N, C-alpha and C positions, 0 to 999 in steps of 0.2 A: 236820190239822183239817178239818172239813167245808167243802165248797164249795157255795154256794147261789146261786140266782138273786136279782137285786135285789128282785124281787117278794116272795120268801120272806123276805128280810131285813126289808123294810118291814113285813110281817105280824107277824114276831116282835117288832119294836119296838112296834107298836101294841098287841099283846097285853100286853107288859111295862108300857106306860103305863097300860092299863086296870086292871092289877093293882097300881098304885101306885108303880112305878119312875119316878123323875123324870128328865126329859131333862137337867136340870142336873147330876145326879150322874153320868149316863152321859157327858156331855160332859167333865166334870172328870177322870173315870177314863180316858177315851180320850186326852185331852190329855196327861195324865201319862205314859201308856204311850208315846205318840208322842215325847215329849221324851226318855224313857229310851232308845228305839230310836235316836234321832239321836245321843245321847251314846255309844252303842256304836260307831257308825261314825266319829264325830268326838269323841274323848275330851277334846280341848282346846277350850275355848270360843273362838268366833270371832264372826262376824257373821251374824245371821239376818234375812232379809227375808221377811216374811209377807204374801202377796198373798191377799186374802180377799173372798168374796162376801157376799151378804146372808142366806143360809140357815144352817142348822146346821153345814154343812161349814166355813163361815167361822168359826163359833163354835169348832169344834175347833182351827182354826189360831190363833185368838186365845189360847185356853187354852195351847196348846203354846208359843206365843211368850212368853207371860207366865212360864211355868215356866222356859224357857230363860234369860230375862232374870234371874230370881231366882238362876239357877245360873251367872251370870257372863258370859252372852252379851250382846253388843250387839245389841239387837233393834229393828227398825223395821217399822212396820205400813203396808201399802199397800192402802187400801180401794178396791174397784172401784165402790162406790156411796156416795152420801151417807148419813150416819148415820140420817136419818129414813126411809130405805128398808129398813133392816135388820130382820130378825125380832127380836122382843123379847128373846129369850134371847141372841142374837148381839150385840145392842146392849149388854146387861148385861156381856158378856165384853169388849167394847171398852172400856167404862168401867173394868172391873177391870184392864185392861192399860194404864191411863192413863200410867204412867211411861215407856212406850215412845214413841219418836218416831213421828210420823205424817206423812210427806211426801206430796205428791200422787202419784198413780200415774204421771204423766208423768216424775217424777224417776227412775223405774226405768229408763227408756229411755236415760238418760245416766249411769247409775251407774258410778262408777270404783272398782273393787274394790282392796283392799289385798292383794297376793299373799302377804303374810307370815302371814296368818291364814286359817282356814277360812271359806268363804262358802257359806251354804246359802239356798235359796229354798223357802218353803212354798207349795204350790199348794192353797189352801183355797177355790177358786172355786165348784165345783159338786159335789154329792154323787151318790149312786147313782140318785136319781130323775130326774136330768136327761135330757132327750131333745132330739133335733133338732140342727140346725146351730148353730155358734157365731156370735154376733152381738153388736153393740154393745160395751158396756164389757167384757164377758167376752172377746170376741174380741181386743180391744186388750190386755187383761191377759195373755192367753196369748201373744200376739206378743212382749210385753215380757219375759216369763219366758224364752221360747226364745231371744230375741236375747241376753240377758245370759248365759244358759248357754253359748251358742255362742262368745261372744267373751271368756269369762273362765274361771276355774277353778271357778266356782260349781257346786254339786251341787243338784239339784232333788228335793225330797221331796213327792210327791203324797199328799194325805191321803184315804184310802179308795180313790180312783182318780184317774188323770190327767184333768184337764178336757178334754173333747172325745172321750173314749172311751166307747163304749156298754158299760155295766156288764153287760149280758146277753150280747151277742154278741162283744164285743171289736172291733167295727167302729170305725174312726177317722172321726169326723164331719167333720173338716177337716184340711187339711195344716198348719194352725196349732195343732192339738191339742197340749197340753203334752207335752213329752218329758221324762219323769222318770228320774232315776237310781235312785230308791228309791220304792216305793209302800208306804205304811203302811196296810194294810187292817184294818178294825176288826171284831173278833168272829169273822168268817168270811172265807174266800176267796170271791170273786165270780167267777162263770163267765167273764165277759168278760176278766178279768185273765189268764186262762190260755190264751186263744186265740193261735194262732201269730202272727197279724197284730198282736197287741197287745204282743209282747215288746219291740219297739223303744221304745215309749212308756212301758211299765210299769217296766222295769228290775228291780232286786232287790225281791222281795216280803218284807215283814216283817209277821207277824200280830200285831196288838195285842189281847191278851186283854180281853174284856169279860164277866165271869162272869154278870151278870144277864141277858145275852142268850144267851151260848154254852150255858148249862145248859139252855136251852129247846129245844135241837135234838138229835134222835137222830143217832147216827153214820150217815154216808152209806155206802151199799154200793157206790158206783161210783167215786168219786174223792175225793182229799184233797190237801192241801198238806203237805209235810214240814216240821215245826217241832220245836224241842226239846221242846215239850209232848207230842208223840206219839212222839218218837224217844228221849228220855232214859230212859224205862222199859226200853228194850231193852238198855241198857248198865249193868251192875251194878258196884258197887265190888268191888275185888279183896280177897280174904281175906288175912289176915296170914300164913298158912302156904303161900301160893302158890309154885310153882316153875315153871321154864321149860317143863317137860313138860306142865303144866296149860294153858299158853297156846297150844299148838298148833304143829305143824310144817308149814311151807309149802314146797312145791316150785315153783320158777319155771322154766319152759322159755321162755327169752327171750334175745334178742341173737343177732346174726349178723354177717356181714362188713359193716362199715360202719355197723352199728346196735347196737354194744355199749352205747352210752349208754342205750338203751331198757331194757336189762337192769338197769343200775345204778339208774335211776329207779324201776323196778318194785320192786327190792330195797329201796330206801329207803322206799317207800310201805308195803311189808309190815312192815318193821322198826318204823317209826314208828306203825303201827297197833296195836302191842302183841303181835305174834306172838312165840312163845317161841324158835323156831328157824327160820331162813330159809336155804334152799339153792338156789343157782342151778345149773341143769344147762345145760352149754354143750358144743357139739361139740368133740371132742378137739383138732382143729387150731387152734381159737380159744382154747384154755385159757390159754396163756401171755400172750395179749393181754388177755383178759378179767379174769383174777384180780387184777392190780394196780389196776384202776380200780373194783372193787366196794367197797362199804362194808366196813369191817374186821369188822363183826359178821355178815356174810353168808358162809356157806360156799360154795365153788365146786367143783363136781364135773364132770369131763369125762365125756362119754359117747360110746360108739361106736354104740349103738342105744337108742332111747327106751324100750324095755322095761325098761331099768335104772331108770328113774324109778318105774315101777310096783313094782319089787322093793324100793324104799326105803320104801314104805308111809307116805307123808306124810298129814297130816290134811286138807290142802286143796292145790289145784293151780291155777296160773295158766299159761296157754299163749297165746303169740302175739306179744308185743311184739318186733318186730325180727327174727323168726326166718327170714323169707323163705318162699318157697313151693316149695323144691326137693325136699322129702321128704314129700309129702302123705300117702302111705300110713301112714307111722309116726305122723304127727300125728293123722290120723283114728282110728287104732287107739287111741292114747293118750286122745283125747277120748271114745271109746266105752267103753273098758275101765276107766278109773280109777273105783274104787268110791266115792270120796268126792265132796264138792262141788268144782266147778271153775269158774274164770273163763275165758272165751274172748274174746280180744281181737285186734285188728289182723290179722296175717297168718293166724292161726288162723281168723278169720272169712272171710278171702279164700279160704282153702283150702276151707272149707265151701261157699262160693258157687260154686266151680269144680267141686265134686263134689256136685251136688244129689241129694237122696234123703231117706231117713227115718232117717238116723243119729241125729238128736236124739231120736227116739222109742225108741232102743235103748241109750241110755247107762246105765251101771251106777249112776251117782249124779246128784244134781241139778246143773244147769248154769245159769250166769249169763253171758249174752252182753252185751257192752258196745260196740256199734258206734257210730261217728260217722255222720252222715247219708250220706256217700259209701259206707261199708261196708254200711249198711243197703240202699242202692240196689243194690249188687252182690248181696246176698242176696235182695232182693225188688225186681226191676225195676219201676219206676214208683212207688217209695216216695216219691221227692222231689216227686211231683205230688199227694200226699195229705196230709191233716193228720197231724201227728205223733201225735196221739191215736189216730186210726184205724189208723195203721201199727202202733203198739204193741198195740192191742187185737186186731187181725186176726192178727198174728204169734203172740201168746200163746194165741189160741184154737186155732191150728193146731198149735202145738208145745208140749210139756210143759217149758217153760223159763221162767226169768225174763229179761226183756229190759230193759236199761238203755240208752235211746236218748240219747246225749250231745247237747249243744247248749246254747244260751243258757238254755233252760228244760228241763233234763234230766228225762226221764220214766222211771218204773220201773213195769213191769207184769208180773203173774203171773196166770194164770187163776184165778178165784175170789177174788181179793184186789182191794182198791181200787186204781185207777190213781193213782200218787203223782207229784206235781209237786215237783221240787226248788225251793228258794227262794234258795239261797245262790250266791255267786260274783260275778264282775265281768268286764268286758271284757279285763282283763289276762290272763285265762286262755286267751285266743285265741292260743296259741303251742304249739310242739311239746313233747311230753313230758308234758303234763298227763294224758292218758289212760293213760300208762304208770304214773304215780303212782297214779291211781285204781284200776287193775288190781291193783297191789300191795296197796293198802289193803283192797280188797274181799276179796282172798285171805287177808289177815291176819285180817279179821273172820270169814270162814268157818272158818278154823282154830281160832278161839276159840269156835266153837259157834253163831254167828249164822246163821240160815238165809239162803238166797239173796236172797229178797225184801227182808228187813230189812238184809242186808249191803249191798245196792245202795242202798237209801235212806240208810242211815247213811254209806256211803262217799262218795256224791255230796254230801251235806250237809257232811260234815267237810272234804272237799277245797275246796269253795266257801268255807266259813267260814274255813279257813286262809288262803286267798288274800286275803280281806277283812282278816283280822287283820294280815297282813304290811303291807298298805297303810295301815291305820289307825295302825300304829306308826311310820309315816314311814320305814320301812326301804327301801321300794320304791315306785315309781309303777306305774300300769297298763301303761305302756310298758316298764318294766324288770323286771317280775315274771317269774320263771322257775319252771319246774316243780320244780326243786330247792328253791326257797324254800317252795313249798307243802308239800313233803314234810317239810322241817325245821321247819315251824311248826304241824304237826298237833297238838302238845301244847296250843297255845292254843285250837284248835278243840274238842278234848276238854273243856277247861275251860269253854268257852262252852256246850257241850252239858250239862254237869253243872249249870251255873248258870242253866239255862233262859233263855239269851240269845235274841235275836231271829234 
């Protein structure tokens, strides 16, 4: 979905109001969408503490709180200002939420949570038009939100953007700016939400559709945020007469001495992504160690030379997880000569960085590179000193590939296509093996006919959504989440994609 500056968003809202769209109807629609998004991440009702200001952002919080209350949540309202200072529409929404308790803001500072139920905080203090440093009641409210988040299991939902964040630049106005776990942005992505320095405060982005505004915007030619609204059309329902040959054959060149687990995770990702046949190619001396730990559905083939992989004619290839860097010539030849789409990850990228040249300009098929920041730095020295956006754009201008730059806000870029920001995932994914699963998923999508750019967008979204679903089901915490959990829960992610979840 399109990414706009806050000024453009305000202009679209004003145009809509002039043409008869009411602020009340927009607020009700936005609040309903926000409540639905919260229930995706917290399916079981808990306690909602809504901290709100005097403008329409506060009204959004009040509508969201009222709807959650109607759906079984215990909801309490914490106004940052007296009722006589509220905007008229926000005051109406406070009256409509009258069944909710309204303790003084100071009570938030000493709030004692019940660890047995979910606890969420709504940041409805300031909207996209806010500027300048935090002060007065707003500053105090931000401090109270962050303090409770830090000392409890509470999760913070920022409505449209975290208070204290510049919606245009992503600059943090104060060290007391709200640190959100989720940001529910309405109608469009805002440029400031996507800045590198904003990630810590923004957290997971969920786009709340608002058709009366969204339909007034033309597609952006430069950047977008990946959501089910623009990803689900890429994934079609399977026909009733489908067979495994129709779902593609994936060849994985993964695993080496001490790193066979990387191959197993990559295989699980490919299998769970829907690939028809998955084959792991492993050096002959490691075959007896590798075969027993692979998924039963994955074929394992020993090789003496990687040319055997080319002779097997797979539909898609993944190269790199755990292979080591001992046979660079064979790896580089495989990368260059494979005629189909290929995912290059981990040690394959290290080999590319150790043998700079124009190999990526001479590959027989499309290539998707999936580096983490350290691997990107090896390929492009100085990358860590640049913005992630600039790194992706500069690399894809120079090389005819798709680049998926992993991180807390994964980016996908291909020359001539909008730069795509992934929205899903959580801090539990900061552990080993997640990239191996992603490589397998992307390879499986490529084998099923998805192009490199879309396979990268889909793969990143699915893996992140899978991680969220595992935690939402209370099977794991952020601390205990494993890459294998993500692979095994991809089915829930596909269902989320089909149901146009957030």
